C-alpha positions in Angstrom: -98.7 55.0 63.2 -97.2 54.5 66.7 -99.3 55.0 69.7 -99.6 58.7 70.6 -97.9 59.6 73.8 -98.1 62.9 75.7 -95.5 65.0 77.4 -97.1 67.5 79.7 -100.4 67.0 77.9 -98.8 67.7 74.5 -98.9 64.8 72.0 -95.5 63.5 70.9 -94.5 61.4 67.9 -91.4 59.5 67.0 -89.3 59.4 63.8 -91.3 56.4 62.4 -94.5 58.4 62.8 -93.0 61.3 60.7 -91.7 58.8 58.1 -95.0 57.1 57.7 -96.8 60.4 57.5 -94.4 61.5 54.8 -95.0 58.3 52.8 -98.8 58.8 53.1 -98.4 62.4 51.9 -96.2 61.3 48.9 -98.7 58.6 48.0 -101.6 61.1 48.2 -100.0 64.1 46.5 -96.5 63.5 45.4 -93.2 64.6 46.8 -94.1 68.3 46.6 -97.0 67.7 49.0 -94.6 66.8 51.8 -94.1 69.9 54.1 -93.2 70.1 57.7 -96.4 72.2 58.6 -98.7 69.8 56.8 -97.1 66.7 58.4 -97.2 68.3 61.8 -100.9 69.1 61.3 -101.6 65.5 60.2 -99.7 64.2 63.3 -101.4 66.6 65.6 -98.1 68.1 66.8 -96.2 71.4 66.4 -93.7 72.0 63.6 -90.9 72.3 66.2 -91.3 68.6 67.2 -90.1 67.7 63.7 -86.6 68.9 64.6 -86.3 66.5 67.5 -86.0 63.8 64.8 -84.8 65.3 61.6 -82.4 68.1 60.7 -84.2 68.8 57.4 -87.1 67.9 55.2 -84.6 66.1 52.8 -83.4 64.0 55.7 -87.0 63.0 56.5 -87.7 62.1 52.9 -84.6 60.0 52.7 -85.6 58.2 55.9 -89.1 57.6 54.5 -87.8 56.2 51.3 -85.5 53.9 53.2 -88.5 52.8 55.2 -90.5 52.1 52.0 -87.5 50.2 50.5 -87.1 48.0 53.6 -90.8 47.2 53.7 -90.5 46.2 50.0 -87.5 43.9 50.8 -89.5 42.4 53.7 -92.4 41.6 51.5 -90.2 39.9 48.9 -88.5 37.9 51.7 -91.9 36.7 52.9 -92.9 35.7 49.4 -89.6 34.0 48.7 -90.4 31.6 51.6 -93.1 30.1 49.4 -91.6 26.9 48.2 -93.4 26.3 44.9 -92.3 29.0 42.3 -95.6 29.1 40.5 -97.5 29.6 43.8 -94.9 32.2 44.8 -95.4 34.1 41.5 -99.2 34.1 41.9 -98.9 35.2 45.5 -96.5 38.0 44.4 -99.1 39.2 41.8 -101.9 39.1 44.3 -99.8 40.8 47.1 -98.7 43.5 44.7 -102.3 44.4 43.8 -103.2 44.8 47.5 -100.5 47.3 48.3 -102.3 50.4 47.2 -100.0 52.8 49.1 -96.9 51.2 47.6 -98.5 51.6 44.1 -99.4 55.2 44.7 -95.8 55.8 46.1 -94.3 54.3 43.0 -96.4 56.4 40.7 -95.7 59.6 42.6 -92.0 58.9 42.9 -91.7 58.0 39.3 -92.7 61.5 38.4 -89.9 62.9 40.5 -86.6 63.7 38.7 -84.6 63.8 42.0 -81.5 61.6 41.7 -81.9 60.0 45.1 -85.5 59.1 44.3 -84.6 57.7 40.9 -81.8 55.6 42.6 -84.3 54.2 45.1 -86.8 53.3 42.4 -84.1 51.6 40.4 -83.0 49.5 43.4 -86.6 48.5 44.2 -87.3 47.6 40.5 -84.1 45.7 40.1 -84.8 43.7 43.3 -88.3 42.9 42.1 -87.1 41.8 38.7 -84.4 39.6 40.2 -87.1 38.0 42.4 -89.3 37.3 39.4 -86.4 36.1 37.3 -85.4 33.6 40.0 -88.9 32.2 40.3 -89.2 31.8 36.5 -85.8 30.1 36.5 -87.1 27.7 39.1 -90.0 26.9 36.8 -87.5 25.7 34.3 -87.1 28.7 32.0 -83.7 29.4 30.5 -81.9 32.5 31.9 -82.8 34.8 28.9 -86.4 33.7 28.8 -86.8 34.0 32.6 -85.4 37.5 32.5 -87.7 38.5 29.6 -90.7 37.0 31.3 -89.8 38.8 34.5 -89.6 42.1 32.7 -93.0 41.5 31.1 -94.5 40.5 34.4 -93.1 43.6 36.1 -94.3 45.9 33.4 -97.8 44.3 33.6 -97.6 45.0 37.4 -96.7 48.6 36.8 -99.5 49.0 34.2 -102.0 47.6 36.7 -101.2 50.6 38.9 -102.6 52.9 36.3 -105.6 50.7 35.6 -106.4 50.7 39.3 -106.6 54.5 39.2 -109.2 54.2 36.4 -111.3 51.8 38.6 -111.1 49.0 36.0 -111.6 45.3 36.9 -108.2 44.6 38.5 -109.0 41.1 39.9 -109.8 39.9 36.4 -106.7 41.5 35.0 -104.5 40.0 37.6 -105.9 36.6 37.1 -105.5 36.8 33.4 -101.9 38.2 33.7 -101.0 35.3 36.1 -102.5 32.7 33.7 -100.7 34.2 30.8 -97.3 34.9 32.4 -96.8 31.9 34.8 -96.1 28.6 32.9 
């Protein structure tokens, strides 16, 4: 979170602080756990300070989801800079397993029937699958095989989220999945 500032001895926060706190709350307890009072308490500010940045809780949630989606795009852009596609895919597997908040967000948001949330999840998933498909194509797979392999890799990635929650041996699983899925 951003450095806390004070105005007349009262802590202040910016919109990014509120968005990050909302993402943390969603990851920890789902979308229903996001309330203005609980976020204000987490941030150490009054509820009234929320309204300096957002008109409503829905506006905050939309901004937080946009922040998460942009962070996901940035991660994929960083990984895309890896020249060798096999190395890129391995790095993507490893990176994905380290992003525990992103995993928790995905699980929590997946349980939400809200159309805007579903649309965000769809965009994130489609972007990730395109990324994987492109890497598999660069490895020489035909378009259909690359897409199918990308879908299999992505579902393995999603399944690993649930395995992590059960405290199973994720590093071994990720290494095996990478050996199995990356030609």
